[in-house]
C-alpha positions, -999 to +999 in steps of 0.1 A: -341-900+177-321-894+145-325-855+150-311-858+186-282-878+174-272-854+146-273-826+171-249-844+195-226-851+165-225-815+155-217-802+189-189-828+193-175-817+159-174-780+170-156-789+201-127-804+181-122-772+161-092-752+176-099-716+188-081-690+166-054-670+184-043-634+177-015-638+151-005-601+158+003-606+195+035-587+206+065-609+208+098-602+227+135-605+218+167-606+240+200-590+238+226-569+257+228-531+256+252-505+271+261-468+265+296-468+249+314-447+260+295-442+293+277-409+295+272-391+328+262-355+319+246-334+292+252-296+284+221-274+283+218-254+251+238-280+231+233-314+214+250-345+229+254-378+210+248-409+231+259-442+215+240-474+223+260-506+218+235-536+212+242-573+210+212-592+196+211-628+212+177-644+207+143-638+190+135-638+153+164-645+130+164-609+119+147-576+130+137-547+109+131-511+121+150-517+153+150-485+174+154-474+209+124-459+228+136-433+253+114-419+281+126-389+299+120-385+337+108-365+356+079-359+332+082-321+337+116-322+320+103-339+288+094-307+271+130-295+275+146-326+259+145-334+221+155-370+212+165-380+177+172-417+168+175-438+137+163-472+130+185-502+119+183-538+108+200-566+128+204-604+128+210-628+156+247-625+169+253-591+155+266-562+175+256-527+162+259-491+175+230-468+175+236-431+178+210-411+198+211-372+198+199-354+229+193-317+225+186-298+257+168-265+260+190-240+280+160-230+301+156-265+316+148-263+353+162-296+362+198-303+374+194-341+369+174-362+345+168-399+341+164-419+308+145-452+306+155-469+274+136-500+258+137-512+223+112-521+195+114-537+161+095-557+135+098-593+126+118-596+093+091-617+077+057-612+093+063-576+104+048-583+138+059-559+165+086-571+187+097-556+221+127-559+242+124-580+274+143-554+294+151-517+296+182-496+306+182-468+331+206-438+329+212-409+352+224-376+337+235-344+352+225-312+334+253-286+331+254-249+322+216-244+328+203-208+323+195-196+358+175-163+357+187-135+380+165-127+410+142-097+405+157-064+417+140-045+444+124-013+433+149+016+436+140+039+466+139+070+444+108+055+426+091+055+460+097+093+466+065+112+464+058+140+440+077+172+446+106+154+462+140+141+449+161+112+462+193+126+476+218+108+499+193+082+511+163+104+517+135+121+498+142+158+496+114+183+488+121+203+457+105+235+471+123+254+499+101+258+530+115+270+564+090+248+581+106+217+568+142+227+569+164+204+589+196+213+607+216+199+579+201+224+555+180+198+536+144+194+533+129+159+539+093+149+532+064+170+521+060+207+531+035+209+559+015+236+573+005+244+609-009+271+630+018+297+635+021+311+671+023+348+677+058+364+672+060+370+710+054+334+719+080+324+693+105+349+707+099+336+742+104+301+731+139+309+721+135+314+683+158+340+668+142+372+656+153+366+620+136+333+621+103+343+635+074+335+612+042+353+607+008+340+597-001+340+560-008+376+546+009+392+576+043+409+578+067+408+607 
């Protein structure tokens, strides 16, 4: 009977012990932030300083390592934007300005980017991480981007076959051949061979005597 009573007392005692909570849980702080002066655009290939004006209203009495956290959207633009910020110390009721330097790669493909800005800091005594209870959204136009020129079409003379030269819009054969001679006196395309008709048939077809051709190895 005594053993059972001792067990009941032990269980009741454990029930009265409070459960330990995580002393390192994230806390939040409040304030007001704005971009001063307002910023609406950045220039590709240059560095732009954006100044954040921050009023600390409530939270721990003081914050250490206070710093903005800037996320660039769309995510494909992140590799073209370099963000440099400094951390500060601030106490309740203070207004401070935080410079942020944005450096944009001239080869960025986006005409517009969006910044999502939140804030983090450490409790001045415990060092616990503190996060802002809000974030800011900023839209920026990207000016003077490097736009590559469209690829040029291959020049027509590069498409002329061997033994021909590009002249006046056509490929002219380098070797004179009466069989390819045009009325303009130029030769276009490749020389070609064909069965030569007899001189009599050529004469009857209206070819002048001095233009009649003979088969190879024969003389007119």
